[in-house]
N, C-alpha and C positions, 0 to 999 in steps of 0.2 A: 570705413570698414575696419581699418587697422586699429583705430582707437576703440571701436566697439569690441573687437576681438580681445584687445588688451584688458578692457573693462570687464568683459565676461570672465576671462581667466582670473583676473584679480579678485572679482567677487566670489567665484567658485573656490579659489584658494583660501580666501578669508573665511568663507562658510566652513570649509573643511578644517581649517585651523581652529575655529571656534568650537566645532564639534569634537575635535581631538582634545582640546582643553577641557571641555565639559566631561568627556568620557574619562579623562585622567582624574578630574576632580571626583567623579562618581566612584572610580576605582579606589582612590585614596580614602574616600569616606567609607566604602565597604570594608577596606582593609583595616581601618581604625576600629570600626564596629566589630569586625571579626576578632581582632586582638582583644578588644574589651570583653567580648563574650568568652573568649578562651581564658582570660584572666579571671573572670567570674567563675568559670567552670573549675579552674584550678583551686580557687578559694573555696568553692563549694565541695570539691572532692576531699578536702582536708577535714570536713565535718562528718560525723557518723550518720548513718541512716539515710544517705542520699544517693546511693549508687544507681538506683533505677532512674531517678530524675536526671542524673548526670549522663546516663546512657542515652536518654531521650534527647538531651541537649546536644550531645556529641553526634547523634544521628542527624539532627537538624543542621549542625554546623558543618558536618562533613560534606554536604552538598555545595558549600560556598567555594572551595578551591577549584572545582571543575568549572563553575560558572565564571569565576574570576579568570581562569586560564583562557576560556573561550572569549571573554571580553578583551583580554590582553592581546589575543591573536587578532581579533577584529580591529583593535586599536593599531596594531602593527601594520595591518593591511591598509588602514586609513592613512597612516603616516607614509607608507610607501606610495600610495596614490597621490598624496599631497606633494611628496618630493618629485614625482613625475610631473605634476602640474607646474611646480616651480621651475623645473628644468625646461619644460616646453615654453613657459612664459619667458624665460631668459633667451631661448632660441628665437622666439617671435620678436622680442625686443631688439636683439642683434640684427635680425633680418630687416626690421623696420628702420633701424639706423643706417644700414647699408643702402636700403632703397632711397632714403632721404638724401644721402650723400650723392648717389648716382643721379637722382633727379636734379639736384643743384648743379652738378657738372653738366648735365644735358641742357639746362637753362642757360648756363654760361656759354657753352658751345653754340647754342642757337643764337644768342645775342651777338657773339662774335661773327657768326656767319651772316647775319642780317647786316651788320656794319660793313663787312667786306663786300657784300653784294651791292650795298649803296655806293661804296667807293668805285667798284667796277663799273657800275652804271654811270657814275660821274665821269670816269676816264673815257668810257665809250662816247659820251656826249661831247667831250672835248675833242676827240678824234673826228667826230662827225662835223664839228664846227670848223676844224682845220681843213678838212676836205672841201667844205663849202667855200672857205676863204681862198683856197688854192684855185678852185674852179672860177671864182670871181676874178682873181688876178689874171688868169689866162684869158678870160673873156675881155678884160680891160685892155690887155696887151694887143689882142687881135683888133679890137675896135680902134685903138690908138694907131696902129700900123696902117689901117685902111683910111683914116680920116686926115692923117698928117700931110701937109703940103710944103714942109720945109725942105731944105736942101738935103742932099745925101749925107753930108757930114753931120748935120744936126740930127738927121735921122739915125745915122749910125751911132752918133754919140748917145742919143736918147735910147736907141735900142741896146747899145752896150750898157748904158746905165740901168736900163730896165732889166737886162739879163743879169747884170751884177746884183741888182736888188732882188731879182727872182732867185738868183743863186743863193744870196744871203737868206732869203725867206725859206728856200729849200733846205739850206743847212740848218736854219733854226727849226724848221718843221721836222727835219730828220732827227735833229737832236732831241726835239720834244717827243717825237715818236719813239726814239730809242729809250728815252727815260720812261715814256708811257708803257712801252713794251716790257721794260724791266719791272715796273710796278704791277703791270697786268700779270706778268709771269709769277712775281712774288705772291700776288693775290690768288692766282690759280693754284700755286703750290699750297698756300695757306688754306684755300678752299678744299683742296684734295685731302690735306691733313685733317681739316675739320670734318670732311665727309667720312674719313677713316675713323676718326674719333667718334663721330656720330654713329657710325655703323657698330663700332665696338660698344658704345654706350647703349645703343638699341639692343644689341645682343645681350649685354648685361641686364638691361631692363627686362628683356624676354625671359632670361634666366631667373631674374628676381620675381617676375610674374609667375613663372612656373613654381618657384619656391613658395610664393605667396599662395598659389592655388593648393600646393601640397600642405602648406600651413593651415589653409582653410579646411581642407579635408581632414587633417589631423585634429583641427579644432572641433570639427563636427564629430569625429570619432571620440575625442576626449569629452565632448558635451554629452554624447551617449553614455560614455563610461561614467562621467560625473553624475548623469541622471540615474544610472543604475546604482552608483555608489550612494546617491541621495536616497534611493529607494531602500538600499541595504541599511543605510543609516536610520531611516524611519523604522525599518523592521527591528534594527538593534535598539532604537529608542523604545519601541513598543515592548520588546523583550526586557529592556532595562526597567520599564514601568511595571511589567509583570513581576520581575524579580523584586522591585521595590515594594509592590503590593504583597508578594510572598514574604518579604522581609518584615513589612509591617505586621502581617499575620503572625510571623514568628515572634515579633516583639510582643504582640498581644499574648501569644501563648507563653512567651517568656515571663510576662507579668503574671499570668495565671500560675505558672510553675513557681515563680518566686512567692506568690501568695500561698501556694500549697506548701512550699518550703517553710514559710513563716508559721503556717498552721502546724506543719510537722514539728517545727521547733517547740511550739507551744505544747503540742501533744507529747513530745519527748520530755519537756520539763514536767508535765503532768505525770508522765510515766516514772520519772525520777522520784517525784514526790510520792507517787504510789509505791515505788520500789522501797523508799524509806519506810513508808507505813507497813509494806509487806515484810521488810526486814524486822521491824518491831514486832509484827505479828509472828514472824518466824522465831524470834527470840522467845516470845510467849509460848509458841508451840514447842520450842526446844525445852522450855521448862516443863511443859505438859508431857513431852516425850520422856524426860527424866523421871517425872512422876509415874508415867506408864511403865518405864523400866523398873522402877521400884515395885510397882504392882506385879509386873512379870516375875521379878525376883521373889516376891511373896508367893506368886503362883507356883514358881519352881520349888520353893520351900514346901508348899502344900503337896506338890507332886512327890517330892522326896519323902514327905510324911506318908503319902499313900504307898510309896514303895516300901517304906518301913512297915506300914500296916500290912502290905501284901506279904512281907516276910513273916510278920507275926501270924497272918492268916495261914501261911504255909506251915508254920510251927503248930498252929492250932489244928491244921489238917492232919499233921502227924499224930497229934493228940487224939483228934477225932478218929483216926484210923485205929489207934490202940484201944479206944473206948467205944468203938462202934457197936459192939455187942451189948455193952452196958446201956448205951443210948436206946437201943431197941427194946430193952427190958424195962428201963426206967422212964416212963412217960413224964413223970413230974420233972425229972432232971432235964429232959428234952424240952419240955414246955418252958422251964426257966431259961434254958439256953436259947430257945426261940425268942423269949421276951428280951433277953440280952441282945440278941441279934437285931430284934426290932428296934430297941433303943439305939443301937449302933447305926441302924439304917436311918433312923430319924436324925441322928447327929450328922450322918453323911448327907442327908437331904438338906439340912440347914446349911451346912458348909457349902454344898453345891449351889443352893439358892443364893447364898452370899457371893459365891464366885460368879454365878450367872449375872447377878446385878452389877458386880464389878466389871464383868466383861461387856455388858450392855453399855455401861457408862463409857468404858474405854472405846467401844465401837462408835458411839456417837461423837466422841472427841476425835477419833481417827477420821470419821466422815467429814467433820468440819475442817480438820487440818488438811485434808486432801485437796480442798478447794483453794487453800491459800498457799500451800507449799508442797510441790510435787516430789521433792526429794524424800519425803517421809512415807512414800507409797509402799516401798518394799517392807519397811518396819510395820506399817499398819496392816499390810497383807499378812505379814507374819503373825501379828497379834490376832487377826481374824482366824488364821489357820490354827493358832493355839486355842482360841476360844472354841473353834469347831471340834478340835480334839478333846478339849475338856468336856464339851457337851456330849461328844460320843462316849467319853469315859463315864460321864454322869448317866447317860442313857444305859450304858452297859451295867453300871452299878444299880440303876433303877431296875433293869431286867433281873439282875442278880438278886436284888431285894425281893422282887416279886416271886422269883423262883424259890428263894429261901422261905418266903412267907407261905407259898402254896405247897411247897414240898419240904416241910420241916420234919416230916416223919421218916425220911430215909434217903440215902444217897447224897447227902449234903456235902460231905467231905470230898467225895469223888468228883462231884460237879464243880466244887470250888477249885479243886486241883486242875480239872480240865479247863476251866475259865482262866486260871493262872497261866496254863500253857498257851492258851489262845492269846492272852495279853503279851506274853513273851514272844510268840510268833509274830504278832503285830509289830512289836518293837524291833524285830530282826530285819536286816536288809533283804529285800526280795530277790537280789541278784546272787549274793554269796550264801544267804541263809545262815550266816554265822555271826557277823558283827552287828552291833546296834546301829540304828538309823541316826546319822549325825548331820546330814545336809539336806536341803530342800531345793528342788528346781522350781523357780518362781514362775516359769511359763505354764506348768501344769500342777504344781504343788504336790508332786510325788516325792517321797523321802527315800534316801539310800544312804549307805555308809560312805565315808569320805574316800577310802581307797578305791572302791568300785567307780565312783564318779570321776576321780582323777585318772583312772585307767581309761575310761571312755574319752576323757578330754585329750589324754596323751595319744591315743590311737586315732583321734579325729573322727570317731564314730559318735558324734554328739547328738544322739537321739535318746529320748526317754525309753527305757526297756519296757515300760508298761503301755504307754500310749503312743510311742514313736514320734513325740513332738521334738522338733529341733530346738537346741538351746545353745547359749554361749557361755564363756567363762564367767562373765559378769552376772549370769542368771543363776549361779550356784551360791546359795547363802547357808551359813551354819545355823542349826537349830539345837535347842537344849531340851531334851525330853527326860 
């Protein structure tokens, strides 16, 4: 029973130690893999365009410290249980050694008691033999006294001799009895001491048996605890297998994410190449922009020419006002003036047609450049706005030509003057009605003078006075009319 108990405890402690070593190996492996993943994440974090993937990696890796902490707590519990098992095994071993020593002492005392009992029986047999010899001698003396026919002296001599011999025998027997009593006394004392030692040994044996029973109960309890620990270990093993499976899934996902990173790198390289091509296209568009700026400059020159022509028309209006009564009387002169106006109108139509073609070409270039380079959007929108204004001016000139053609017989100078006032009103700021329009709000393309817009920006009332559209400082761009 003792050997079986020791073997069971030894096997359970061996199993617990092996499980602890396996758990420590698994923990070290998970720690190494975690460090490797963190190093990969740190290397990946230094490269551009991977923040989202790194966030996913960190979300996956952040669950490892909690699992590792729980596994380390479980490992500490297993180590504590193994230490308790080792302590109990040492206690059982010490109790077993004490029990063996007491059993050996009991066997020694038992052998001594048997030997002393044999000696006591031998002495008692010697005493019985002496008693038998004494009775035989007495019987012999009596018989000899009755059968003797010798004389009194011989009888007395023989009787004295017999008495002397009997006295000698009594002395010898008394001496032997005295020695035998001493030996018996010593044997009895030794037997009493042996009985005391035997009683003490039996008490110790009873105590040891109680301790052995307690050890058996403790062993049963520890077996239950060990069984529960084994069940917990199996649960931990299943959990570790689950974690390992999750880790394998994470590794698969990691491989997929690494593949995505590789594809993202290829895509980034492709984007870099496309960026180089786009930069080249941007340079080409910059050249086209400069060409368009030259065209805009030419358009501005044309507008200045139209302004100069408007001044000339204003002078002509003064001349027309001075000679209006002569124009009413002289049909021929008015017809000639109408023909001159018609020729001017044709010239204006030709120039407007050329400008329309130029603006259409510029618009097509602006539409193509908008797909390649978004930075030119404001300039292209400005060009579109200028084209729209030029078309409106052309339409106004066309209406003016129609009016001049249909009403060549009267009120021409007054209508031209009124149209000139309308043009000037169009060019004036709609807020202060005094200064010319100098800036445009790109959110709604309404034009105002620069002081009025800056006043709105300074007062933080950044809404268009016409359509109430909110705008920012970067939405205000200068225009040249």
